[in-house]
C-alpha positions as CSV (number, residue, x, y, z in Angstrom):
1,M,119.0,-148.7,-140.8
2,Q,117.2,-149.7,-144.3
3,C,113.8,-151.1,-145.2
4,P,114.5,-154.9,-146.3
5,N,112.6,-154.6,-149.1
6,C,113.3,-151.7,-151.1
7,S,116.8,-150.6,-149.0
8,A,115.5,-147.0,-148.6
9,P,116.8,-145.4,-145.0
10,I,114.7,-145.9,-142.5
11,P,114.7,-142.9,-139.7
12,V,115.8,-144.4,-136.0
13,Y,114.0,-142.4,-133.1
14,K,115.6,-142.1,-129.8
15,N,113.1,-141.5,-126.9
16,P,113.6,-142.2,-123.1
17,T,112.9,-145.3,-121.7
18,P,110.0,-145.5,-119.2
19,T,111.0,-146.4,-115.7
20,V,109.3,-146.4,-112.2
21,D,110.5,-145.4,-108.8
22,I,108.7,-146.4,-105.5
23,I,109.0,-144.3,-102.5
24,I,107.6,-146.9,-100.1
25,E,106.9,-145.4,-96.6
26,L,106.2,-146.7,-93.2
27,D,105.5,-144.2,-90.4
28,R,108.3,-141.6,-91.1
29,A,110.8,-144.0,-92.9
30,I,111.2,-145.1,-96.6
31,V,112.8,-148.3,-98.0
32,L,115.9,-147.9,-99.9
33,I,118.0,-150.6,-101.5
34,K,121.3,-151.2,-101.8
35,R,122.2,-151.7,-105.9
36,K,123.8,-155.2,-107.0
37,N,124.4,-153.5,-110.4
38,P,126.2,-150.6,-111.4
39,P,125.8,-147.7,-110.7
40,H,126.6,-149.0,-107.3
41,G,124.9,-147.4,-104.1
42,W,121.4,-147.2,-102.4
43,A,118.5,-146.2,-104.5
44,L,114.8,-146.2,-104.5
45,P,113.4,-149.2,-105.7
46,G,112.0,-149.2,-109.6
47,G,113.2,-150.1,-112.7
48,F,112.3,-150.6,-116.2
49,V,108.4,-150.7,-117.3
50,D,107.8,-153.8,-119.3
51,Y,106.1,-153.9,-122.7
52,G,102.5,-154.6,-122.3
53,E,102.9,-153.2,-118.4
54,S,101.2,-150.1,-117.0
55,Y,103.4,-148.3,-115.3
56,E,101.4,-149.2,-112.0
57,Q,102.2,-152.7,-112.8
58,A,105.5,-152.3,-113.2
59,A,105.8,-150.3,-109.9
60,L,103.7,-153.4,-107.9
61,R,106.2,-155.5,-109.8
62,E,109.5,-153.9,-109.2
63,A,108.7,-153.5,-105.1
64,F,108.2,-156.9,-104.6
65,E,111.0,-158.2,-107.0
66,E,113.6,-156.2,-105.3
67,T,112.1,-155.5,-101.5
68,G,109.8,-158.8,-101.1
69,L,107.2,-156.0,-99.8
70,D,103.4,-156.3,-101.2
71,I,102.7,-152.7,-101.6
72,T,99.5,-150.6,-101.9
73,I,99.7,-147.6,-104.4
74,V,98.6,-144.3,-102.5
75,R,99.1,-142.0,-105.4
76,Q,101.5,-141.0,-108.5
77,F,104.3,-138.5,-107.2
78,H,106.0,-136.7,-109.9
79,T,107.8,-137.6,-113.1
80,Y,111.4,-136.9,-113.9
81,S,113.2,-137.1,-117.0
82,D,116.6,-134.7,-116.7
83,P,118.9,-136.8,-119.4
84,A,121.4,-136.9,-117.5
85,R,119.4,-139.0,-114.3
86,D,120.7,-142.2,-115.5
87,P,124.1,-142.6,-117.0
88,R,123.3,-145.5,-118.8
89,Q,120.8,-143.9,-120.9
90,H,117.8,-141.5,-121.3
91,T,115.6,-142.4,-118.8
92,A,111.7,-141.1,-117.8
93,S,110.7,-141.8,-114.1
94,T,107.4,-141.8,-113.0
95,V,107.7,-142.2,-109.2
96,F,104.7,-143.5,-106.9
97,I,104.0,-143.1,-103.4
98,A,103.0,-146.8,-101.7
99,N,102.4,-148.1,-98.2
100,A,103.6,-151.5,-97.1
101,T,104.2,-153.5,-93.9
102,G,106.5,-155.9,-92.9
103,N,110.4,-155.9,-93.2
104,P,112.0,-155.4,-96.7
105,Q,114.3,-158.0,-97.7
106,G,116.9,-157.7,-100.7
107,G,115.8,-159.5,-104.1
108,D,116.6,-160.0,-107.9
109,D,119.4,-156.9,-108.2
110,A,119.3,-155.7,-104.7
111,L,121.6,-156.6,-102.4
112,Q,119.8,-155.2,-99.4
113,A,116.7,-153.3,-98.8
114,K,116.1,-151.5,-95.8
115,Y,113.9,-148.3,-94.1
116,F,115.8,-145.3,-93.5
117,T,114.6,-142.0,-91.6
118,R,115.2,-138.5,-93.5
119,D,118.0,-137.9,-91.1
120,A,119.7,-141.0,-91.5
121,L,119.7,-141.2,-95.3
122,P,122.7,-143.0,-97.3
123,K,124.8,-141.3,-100.5
124,L,121.7,-142.0,-103.1
125,V,122.3,-142.8,-107.0
126,F,120.7,-141.5,-109.9
127,D,118.9,-138.3,-109.1
128,H,116.8,-140.3,-106.2
129,Q,118.4,-137.7,-103.9
130,Q,116.4,-135.0,-105.1
131,I,113.6,-137.2,-105.6
132,V,113.4,-138.2,-101.7
133,D,114.4,-134.3,-101.0
134,D,111.0,-133.5,-103.0
135,F,108.9,-136.2,-101.2
136,F,110.4,-135.0,-97.5
137,N,109.4,-131.4,-98.9
138,R,106.5,-132.1,-100.3
139,K,107.3,-130.6,-103.0
140,Y,104.5,-132.0,-105.6
């Protein structure tokens, strides 16, 4: 990349992209979504933080877009930043724990959304199995 005025080289910095994931719990179950886009499979609701948006706002927005649920954030859980966590690009995801009532419905880029108990989890994409294991084991 070059400066348009003087043609001097401009360094291009690569930074992780901020994302959020949300553990929505009801009783002893959590909400998972079946992804419409690659990588296909089951995942926690979540997505990219928009410019000008707080991480908390992104969590509220993504949860509603993908599950139809209005959530109440209980607390921030942990941030996961392994460069290999997302096969598309390096992301750093801040995970929130939230409560909601009602039945989730898949929306936006989610084909389905439903509650799963710890004993009936499907195979998860990204690093979401690690996140869910940490949550159920109360690691953080």
